[in-house]
C-alpha positions in Angstrom: -61.8 144.6 8.6 -59.1 145.9 6.3 -55.5 144.9 6.7 -52.6 146.8 5.3 -49.0 145.8 5.0 -46.0 148.0 4.2 -44.2 146.4 1.2 -41.8 149.3 0.6 -38.7 147.3 2.0 -39.7 144.3 -0.1 -40.1 146.3 -3.3 -36.7 148.1 -2.6 -35.1 144.7 -2.1 -36.5 143.4 -5.4 -35.3 146.5 -7.2 -31.9 146.2 -5.8 -31.8 142.5 -6.8 -32.8 143.4 -10.3 -30.1 146.1 -10.4 -27.5 143.6 -9.2 -28.5 141.1 -11.7 -28.3 143.6 -14.6 -24.8 144.7 -13.3 -23.7 141.0 -13.3 -25.1 140.5 -16.8 -23.1 143.6 -18.0 -20.0 142.3 -16.4 -20.4 139.0 -18.0 -20.9 140.6 -21.3 -17.8 142.6 -20.9 -15.8 139.6 -19.8 -17.2 137.7 -22.9 -16.2 140.5 -25.2 -12.8 140.5 -23.7 -12.4 136.7 -24.4 -13.8 136.9 -27.8 -11.8 139.9 -29.0 -8.5 138.2 -27.6 -9.3 135.0 -29.3 -10.2 136.6 -32.7 -7.0 138.8 -32.5 -5.0 135.6 -31.8 -6.5 133.7 -34.8 -6.2 136.8 -37.2 -2.7 137.5 -36.2 -1.7 134.0 -37.0 -3.4 134.2 -40.4 -1.8 137.6 -41.1 1.6 136.2 -40.1 1.1 133.4 -42.7 0.1 135.9 -45.4 2.9 138.3 -44.8 5.5 135.5 -44.3 4.7 134.0 -47.7 4.7 137.5 -49.4 8.2 138.0 -47.9 9.3 134.6 -49.2 7.9 135.5 -52.7 9.8 138.8 -52.8 13.0 136.9 -51.8 12.5 134.3 -54.5 9.9 134.9 -57.2 10.3 131.3 -58.4 8.5 130.2 -55.3 5.5 132.4 -56.2 3.2 129.7 -57.5 3.4 127.5 -54.3 3.3 130.6 -52.0 0.3 132.0 -53.7 -1.6 128.8 -52.8 -0.7 129.1 -49.1 -1.7 132.8 -49.2 -5.1 131.8 -50.6 -5.6 129.1 -48.0 -4.8 131.6 -45.3 -7.2 134.2 -46.7 -10.1 131.5 -47.0 -9.3 130.7 -43.4 -9.8 134.4 -42.4 -12.9 134.6 -44.5 -14.2 131.5 -42.7 -13.5 133.1 -39.3 -15.5 136.1 -40.3 -18.4 133.9 -41.5 -18.2 132.0 -38.2 -18.6 135.2 -36.2 -21.4 136.4 -38.4 -23.1 133.0 -37.9 -22.6 133.2 -34.2 -24.2 136.7 -34.3 -27.1 135.3 -36.5 -26.1 137.3 -39.5 -25.2 134.7 -41.9 -26.7 131.8 -43.8 -25.2 128.5 -44.8 -23.6 128.6 -48.3 -23.8 125.0 -49.3 -21.9 123.4 -52.0 -20.5 119.9 -52.8 -17.7 119.4 -50.4 -14.9 116.8 -50.7 -14.6 116.1 -46.9 -11.6 113.9 -47.2 -9.7 116.7 -49.1 -10.9 119.3 -46.6 -9.8 117.5 -43.6 -6.5 116.4 -45.0 -5.7 120.0 -46.1 -6.6 121.4 -42.7 -4.6 118.7 -40.8 -1.6 119.4 -42.9 -1.9 123.3 -42.4 -2.3 122.9 -38.6 0.8 120.6 -38.4 2.9 123.9 -39.0 1.0 125.9 -36.5 0.4 123.8 -33.4 3.4 123.1 -31.0 5.8 120.5 -32.2 5.2 118.2 -29.2 1.7 117.5 -30.5 1.9 115.1 -33.5 -1.1 114.7 -35.8 -1.6 111.4 -37.3 -4.4 111.0 -40.0 -6.5 108.0 -41.0 -8.8 109.2 -43.8 -10.9 106.6 -45.6 -10.8 106.8 -49.4 -14.5 106.1 -50.1 -16.0 109.2 -48.5 -19.0 110.6 -50.3 -19.3 114.3 -51.0 -21.5 116.3 -48.5 -23.8 119.2 -49.2 -22.3 121.6 -46.7 -20.7 125.0 -46.1 -17.0 124.3 -46.7 -15.7 127.2 -44.6 -17.8 126.2 -41.6 -16.6 122.6 -41.8 -13.0 123.8 -41.8 -13.8 125.7 -38.6 -15.0 122.3 -37.1 -11.8 120.6 -38.0 -9.6 123.5 -36.9 -11.3 124.0 -33.5 -11.2 120.3 -32.7 -7.5 119.9 -33.6 -6.5 123.1 -31.8 -8.6 122.0 -28.7 -6.8 118.6 -28.8 -3.4 120.4 -29.0 -4.1 122.5 -26.0 -5.4 119.5 -24.0 -1.9 118.0 -24.6 -0.2 121.1 -23.3 3.6 121.0 -23.1 3.8 117.1 -22.8 4.5 114.9 -25.7 1.3 113.8 -27.2 -0.6 112.5 -30.2 -3.8 113.7 -32.0 -5.5 111.1 -34.1 -7.7 112.4 -37.0 -9.9 109.8 -38.7 -12.6 110.0 -41.3 -14.9 107.1 -42.2 -18.4 106.3 -43.3 -20.9 105.1 -40.7 -24.4 103.8 -40.6 -26.8 104.2 -37.7 -29.6 101.7 -37.8 -33.1 102.3 -36.6 -33.2 101.2 -32.8 -29.5 101.3 -32.6 -28.5 102.9 -29.2 -26.3 105.8 -30.5 -26.8 108.9 -28.5 -25.1 112.4 -28.8 -23.2 114.2 -26.1 -26.5 115.3 -24.5 -28.1 111.9 -24.4 -30.3 112.5 -27.4 -30.8 109.7 -29.9 -28.8 110.1 -33.1 -31.3 109.5 -36.1 -30.9 106.5 -38.3 -29.0 107.1 -41.5 -25.7 107.2 -43.4 -23.0 109.6 -42.0 -19.5 110.8 -42.6 -17.9 110.5 -39.2 -14.9 112.7 -38.3 -13.2 111.7 -35.1 -10.5 113.7 -33.3 -8.8 111.9 -30.3 -6.0 113.2 -28.0 -4.2 111.6 -25.2 -4.1 114.9 -23.3 -5.4 116.0 -19.9 -9.0 114.9 -20.4 -12.1 116.4 -18.8 -13.9 116.1 -15.6 -17.7 115.8 -15.5 -18.3 119.6 -14.9 -16.0 120.5 -17.8 -17.7 118.1 -20.1 -21.1 119.7 -19.4 -19.8 123.2 -19.7 -17.4 123.0 -22.7 -20.3 123.9 -25.1 -21.2 127.1 -23.3 -20.5 130.2 -25.3 -17.1 131.8 -24.1 -16.4 129.0 -21.6 -12.7 128.2 -21.4 -10.4 126.3 -19.1 -7.6 128.6 -20.2 -6.7 132.1 -19.1 -7.4 133.4 -22.4 -9.6 131.6 -25.0 -11.2 131.9 -28.3 -14.6 132.9 -27.0 -16.5 130.9 -29.8 -14.7 127.6 -29.4 -16.8 124.5 -29.0 -20.2 126.4 -28.8 -19.6 127.4 -32.4 -18.5 123.8 -33.4 -21.7 122.5 -31.9 -23.8 125.2 -33.7 -22.3 124.5 -37.1 -22.9 120.7 -36.6 -26.5 121.2 -35.8 -27.0 123.6 -38.7 -25.8 120.9 -40.9 -28.2 118.3 -39.4 -25.5 116.4 -37.7 -24.6 115.1 -34.3 -21.7 115.2 -31.8 -20.5 112.7 -29.4 -17.9 113.4 -26.7 -16.0 110.8 -24.6 -13.5 112.0 -22.0 -12.1 111.1 -18.6 -9.7 113.2 -16.5 -6.1 112.3 -17.3 -7.1 109.9 -20.1 -7.7 112.0 -23.1 -10.7 113.1 -25.2 -12.5 112.0 -28.3 -14.9 114.1 -30.3 -16.9 112.3 -32.9 -18.8 114.4 -35.4 -21.6 112.7 -37.5 -22.5 114.6 -40.8 -25.4 113.2 -42.9 -24.7 111.9 -46.3 -27.1 113.2 -48.9 -29.4 110.5 -50.1 -28.2 111.2 -53.7 -24.8 110.0 -52.7 -25.7 106.6 -51.4 -23.5 104.0 -49.7 -23.0 102.3 -53.1 -21.8 105.6 -54.6 -19.0 106.3 -52.1 -16.5 107.0 -54.7 -18.6 109.9 -56.1 -16.7 111.9 -58.6 -17.3 115.5 -59.6 -18.4 115.9 -63.2 -15.8 117.1 -65.7 -16.0 120.9 -65.7 -17.1 122.5 -69.0 -15.7 125.7 -70.4 -16.2 128.6 -68.0 -19.2 130.7 -68.5 -18.6 134.1 -70.2 -20.9 137.1 -69.8 -21.5 140.1 -72.0 -22.9 143.6 -71.7 -22.3 146.4 -69.3 -22.2 146.2 -65.5 -22.3 149.2 -63.2 -19.9 148.4 -60.5 -20.4 150.3 -57.1 -17.6 150.1 -54.5 -16.0 152.7 -52.3 -12.9 150.7 -51.4 -10.3 151.4 -54.2 -8.5 148.1 -54.2 -11.7 146.0 -53.8 -13.1 147.9 -56.7 -9.9 147.4 -58.8 -9.9 143.7 -58.2 -13.7 143.5 -58.9 -13.3 145.4 -62.2 -10.6 143.1 -63.4 -12.5 140.0 -62.4 -15.7 141.3 -64.3 -13.7 142.3 -67.4 -12.1 138.8 -67.4 -15.5 137.2 -67.4 -16.5 139.2 -70.4 -18.2 142.5 -69.2 -17.8 146.1 -69.9 -17.5 147.9 -66.6 -18.7 151.3 -65.5 -17.3 152.4 -62.0 -18.8 154.4 -59.2 -17.4 155.0 -55.7 -20.8 155.6 -53.9 -24.5 155.5 -54.3 -24.9 159.0 -55.5 -22.3 158.7 -58.3 -23.8 155.3 -59.3 -27.3 156.8 -59.6 -26.1 159.6 -61.8 -24.2 157.1 -64.0 -27.2 154.9 -64.4 -29.4 157.8 -65.2 -27.0 158.7 -68.2 -26.4 155.1 -69.3 -29.5 153.3 -68.4 -30.0 151.8 -71.9 -26.6 150.3 -71.8 -26.4 148.9 -68.3 -27.4 145.3 -68.0 -26.9 144.7 -64.3 -25.8 146.6 -61.2 -23.2 145.1 -58.8 -23.0 147.1 -55.6 -21.4 147.3 -52.2 -23.8 148.2 -49.2 -21.5 150.2 -46.8 -20.6 153.4 -48.7 -20.4 157.2 -47.9 -22.8 159.9 -49.1 -25.4 157.3 -50.3 -25.2 153.7 -49.2 -26.1 150.5 -51.1 -29.5 150.3 -49.5 -30.7 153.7 -50.7 -29.2 153.2 -54.0 -31.1 149.9 -54.3 -34.5 151.6 -53.7 -33.6 154.6 -56.0 -32.6 152.3 -58.8 -35.7 150.3 -58.4 -37.9 153.4 -58.7 -36.2 154.1 -62.1 -36.4 150.5 -63.3 -38.1 147.8 -61.3 -36.8 145.1 -63.5 -33.2 146.0 -63.1 -31.1 143.1 -61.8 -29.0 144.2 -58.8 -26.4 142.0 -57.3 -25.4 142.9 -53.7 -21.8 142.4 -52.6 -21.6 142.7 -48.7 -19.4 142.1 -45.8 -22.3 142.4 -43.3 -23.7 138.9 -43.8 -26.7 137.5 -45.6 -29.2 138.0 -42.7 -28.4 141.7 -42.6 -29.1 142.3 -46.2 -32.1 139.9 -46.2 -33.7 141.8 -43.3 -33.4 145.2 -44.9 -34.1 144.5 -48.5 -35.4 140.9 -48.8 -33.4 138.1 -50.5 -36.2 137.6 -53.0 -35.8 141.3 -54.1 -32.3 141.0 -55.3 -30.8 139.2 -58.3 -28.0 137.8 -56.3 -25.9 138.0 -53.2 -22.2 137.4 -52.8 -20.3 137.8 -49.5 -16.9 139.3 -49.3 -14.2 138.1 -49.8 -15.1 136.3 -53.0 -13.2 134.6 -55.9 -13.6 134.3 -59.7 -15.6 131.2 -59.5 -18.1 132.5 -57.0 -18.5 135.7 -58.9 -19.0 133.9 -62.1 -21.7 131.8 -60.6 -23.7 134.5 -59.1 -23.6 136.6 -62.3 -24.7 133.5 -64.3 -27.6 132.8 -62.1 -28.7 136.5 -62.2 -28.5 136.9 -65.9 -30.1 133.5 -66.7 -33.0 134.6 -64.6 -33.8 137.3 -67.1 -34.1 134.8 -69.9 
């Protein structure tokens, strides 16, 4: 005997459920984008206010220019760090690790934020003097410090409050019961510990569990990236995070960042080596950049380092310049996003003409974007915008020394 069952209604109900779930996901994405864009606009407007403010002060009194330029540079670095944070969140950036003086970094960020957070929240610092250097991405560590201090300020609200920022070395021994916020055991080793404590509103259990969700916020408008970005940066540096909070009794975040073995506990007062004379280059570089002001600055920096510079505003013009001057050109330094012929097409055309030609890529799209389309191993160097003379000098030096 054959039994049949009409499942039309069931299938229709399942389809309606799937449609509803897709609509909900879409609505959540739109809400997340709204929170994210609002937060980014908030942060960037603050940064632009600092830059424009110091430019105005400089025009009013040129004798203040030296100090004002330092503050403008700090604000620009903060903006660049925010861009890198967004790229990292989108999976389009890689860590750029250098030796980082964590004590100086925390001190600078705390000093900068004192002038930007509400006056009712007082920042007090206790930074140990024997902090070893870390192998880390300085811009991302700045994002950790900034987010934790701003989070503490917002927890204090309009009441009078205090934010304690401390930095010290810490050793976790094998078998020692130190767990992170999620109950996972913190691995044994030596760490630099950043601790940010506020006496604000604190968090209930639900908030403590949800605070690390992307786009989660207890405010009407939030930054979007917030604590989830902080957690991602800490994990990418091999670190751990602890969270202690009770409703109405304040909050403490404790960040563990591993100390490289080459900087042992006995070498806490690690000093940077005395810098030698800046490296100088020689030869002709083909500079390809469609943004006039960016090209003007890059040309000046390259000439200061010692190079002769040929300029092109797009890939087509660069290709023609190379074909006419191939014997003179030592290296190509190119942007990627350009009209007529972009940097990717230019890269492949130049490699057809000379497979050994060193090409340095300058991009604002993030390392992962370039790596996925060209392959990091196929380029002589990669530098992310914005960059300074030291970064430019280093990438050029590596690229040209690789030819020897």
